[in-house]
C-alpha positions in Angstrom: 141.5 108.2 150.1 141.8 108.8 146.4 139.0 106.5 145.6 136.8 107.8 148.2 137.8 111.3 146.7 136.6 110.3 143.1 133.6 108.5 144.7 132.9 111.6 146.5 132.9 113.5 142.7 130.9 111.5 141.3 128.3 111.1 143.4 127.7 114.8 143.4 127.0 115.4 139.9 123.6 116.3 139.2 123.9 113.5 135.6 121.1 111.8 138.2 118.0 113.5 137.8 118.5 114.5 133.8 119.1 111.1 132.5 116.5 109.5 134.6 112.9 108.2 132.2 109.8 107.4 133.1 109.0 104.3 131.3 104.9 104.3 130.6 103.5 105.0 134.3 100.0 104.9 133.9 100.9 101.2 133.4 103.5 100.5 134.8 102.6 100.4 138.4 105.9 99.9 139.6 107.3 103.1 138.7 110.2 101.3 136.6 112.6 104.0 135.1 115.1 103.1 132.5 118.4 103.4 133.4 122.1 102.9 132.3 124.1 101.1 135.7 128.0 101.2 135.6 130.9 100.4 137.4 133.5 102.3 137.8 137.2 100.6 138.0 139.7 101.5 140.1 143.3 101.5 141.4 142.9 101.0 145.3 146.4 100.2 146.9 147.2 98.1 143.7 144.4 96.2 143.8 141.2 97.0 140.6 137.7 97.5 142.2 135.0 98.2 141.1 132.3 101.3 142.2 129.2 101.4 141.1 128.1 104.9 139.8 124.4 106.5 140.0 121.9 104.8 137.5 122.2 106.9 134.5 125.4 108.6 135.2 127.8 108.5 132.4 131.6 107.4 132.5 133.8 109.4 133.3 136.4 110.5 130.2 139.4 109.2 130.5 138.2 106.8 132.3 137.2 102.9 132.4 133.6 101.7 132.9 131.7 98.2 132.8 128.1 98.2 132.3 125.8 95.5 134.3 122.1 95.0 133.4 120.2 94.8 137.0 116.5 93.6 136.8 114.5 96.9 136.4 113.4 98.2 140.1 111.3 100.7 141.3 111.1 103.8 143.2 111.6 101.7 146.6 112.5 98.0 146.6 110.4 96.3 149.1 112.6 96.7 152.4 112.8 100.3 151.1 116.4 100.3 150.6 117.7 102.4 147.6 119.5 99.7 145.2 122.3 101.8 144.6 123.5 100.7 148.4 123.4 96.8 148.2 125.8 97.3 145.4 128.1 99.6 147.1 128.4 97.5 149.4 129.1 94.7 147.9 131.7 96.7 145.9 133.5 98.9 148.5 136.1 96.9 150.1 138.0 99.2 151.6 137.6 101.1 155.3 135.4 103.2 153.7 133.1 100.9 153.2 132.8 100.0 157.3 133.1 104.1 158.2 129.6 104.8 156.1 126.9 105.6 157.6 124.7 103.5 155.3 121.1 104.2 156.4 121.9 107.9 156.3 123.1 107.2 152.7 120.0 105.5 151.6 117.9 108.1 152.7 119.5 110.7 150.9 119.8 108.2 147.9 116.4 107.5 147.4 115.1 110.9 148.2 117.2 111.7 144.8 115.5 109.7 142.9 112.2 110.4 144.5 112.3 113.9 144.5 110.9 116.6 142.4 111.9 119.6 143.9 115.3 120.7 142.5 116.5 122.5 145.2 116.1 119.0 147.6 117.8 116.7 144.8 120.9 118.7 144.7 120.9 119.0 149.2 120.7 115.0 149.3 122.9 114.2 146.8 125.5 116.8 148.6 124.6 115.1 151.4 124.7 111.6 150.0 128.2 112.8 148.6 129.6 113.8 152.2 128.9 110.4 153.6 130.2 108.4 150.5 133.3 110.7 151.3 133.4 110.0 155.0 132.3 113.0 156.0 130.4 112.7 159.9 126.0 112.1 159.1 126.1 114.7 162.3 128.2 117.3 159.4 126.6 116.6 156.4 122.6 116.8 158.3 123.7 120.8 158.9 121.7 123.2 156.4 125.0 124.6 155.7 126.9 121.8 154.5 124.5 121.3 151.3 124.3 125.5 150.5 126.2 126.7 147.8 127.2 130.0 146.8 126.4 131.7 142.8 128.2 134.7 141.8 126.9 137.7 140.0 129.4 140.4 138.4 129.1 144.0 139.0 130.0 145.5 135.1 130.5 142.8 132.6 134.1 142.4 131.3 133.4 144.9 128.1 132.9 148.3 130.4 128.7 147.7 130.2 126.4 149.2 133.4 125.0 145.5 133.9 124.5 142.6 136.3 125.9 139.0 134.9 124.2 136.8 135.1 120.9 139.4 134.9 118.6 136.1 136.2 119.9 134.4 139.5 118.4 131.3 140.9 119.0 129.7 144.4 118.1 127.2 147.2 116.9 128.7 150.7 120.4 128.5 152.7 122.4 129.4 149.4 124.2 132.8 149.1 124.7 135.3 146.6 128.8 136.9 146.0 128.4 140.1 143.9 131.6 141.1 142.6 132.7 144.4 141.7 134.1 143.4 138.0 134.1 146.7 136.2 132.6 150.0 135.2 132.7 151.0 139.3 131.5 151.5 141.7 128.6 149.4 142.2 126.3 148.5 145.1 123.4 146.2 145.1 120.3 147.6 146.6 117.3 145.3 146.7 113.7 146.9 145.6 111.4 146.7 148.9 108.5 146.1 146.5 109.7 143.5 145.0 111.1 141.3 148.0 109.2 138.5 149.4 106.4 139.6 152.7 108.6 139.8 156.1 111.9 140.0 154.3 113.6 143.7 155.6 114.7 145.5 152.5 118.3 147.4 154.5 119.2 143.4 156.1 120.0 142.4 152.7 120.9 145.8 151.0 124.1 147.7 151.0 122.5 150.9 152.1 125.8 153.7 152.2 128.0 151.3 150.8 129.7 150.9 147.4 132.9 148.7 145.9 135.3 151.1 143.9 137.8 148.7 143.4 138.0 145.5 141.1 137.2 142.2 143.0 135.8 143.7 145.8 132.8 141.5 146.8 129.7 141.3 149.1 127.8 138.2 150.0 124.5 137.7 151.1 122.6 134.9 152.8 118.9 134.5 151.5 116.4 132.2 153.3 113.3 133.4 152.5 112.1 131.7 149.3 110.3 134.5 146.5 111.4 136.6 143.8 113.9 140.2 144.5 114.4 142.2 142.4 117.5 144.8 143.1 119.4 147.4 141.1 122.6 149.3 141.7 122.3 152.4 143.1 124.6 154.6 141.5 123.8 152.9 138.3 120.3 153.1 138.5 119.0 155.2 135.4 121.5 153.8 133.2 119.1 150.5 134.2 121.3 148.3 135.8 119.2 145.8 137.3 118.4 142.3 137.6 116.5 139.7 139.8 116.7 136.8 142.1 115.0 134.2 143.1 114.8 131.8 146.0 113.0 128.7 145.8 
């Protein structure tokens, strides 16, 4: 169980996307990448086992890893299988390997490598981590499984009348949680002239409502991509406004 949780945590990291380095794509039709391949040493029921990390992932602090140098591979093998899948099958000897949905795991790993969309990669990464942790494929396939919630403070710690951060970026299906921090009361009202077409301003705003106590919060999920502008109604004149981008 500990090993599967550790593996899931490593899979959910975002190191893969930032460490892939294209190698002369025009000259190399196989679209190869220079990546570092490491195996993490983990004790499972008293037995030392090696768990392959995602290509490009650095060895976690305080752990021991072994480097392996497989032949360079492209985005897809001839059989369409991510090169990480057979490595995982060969190294995970516990019951976890028996229960994994390898087909869905392979699809998500391929998406992480091939997609040029940040949100698509992040969601595929979350689903791959869930599958590696033993979560049912039907569960990780739901849109809510890969969703995240970002927090925005209402009022800076110093008492300034601002949203912190003033610019927030999320993916479709994610939520934002605004937390009353300092110098309240505050609320969140979206500018009807600064939201995507088709979005109803009143449905996503705090209409006739304010947060007076520190720690109170307001959460809203966003399913329509685009740029959103919003403000705190009591302090709009003081410049308390911010933007949200949904990709």
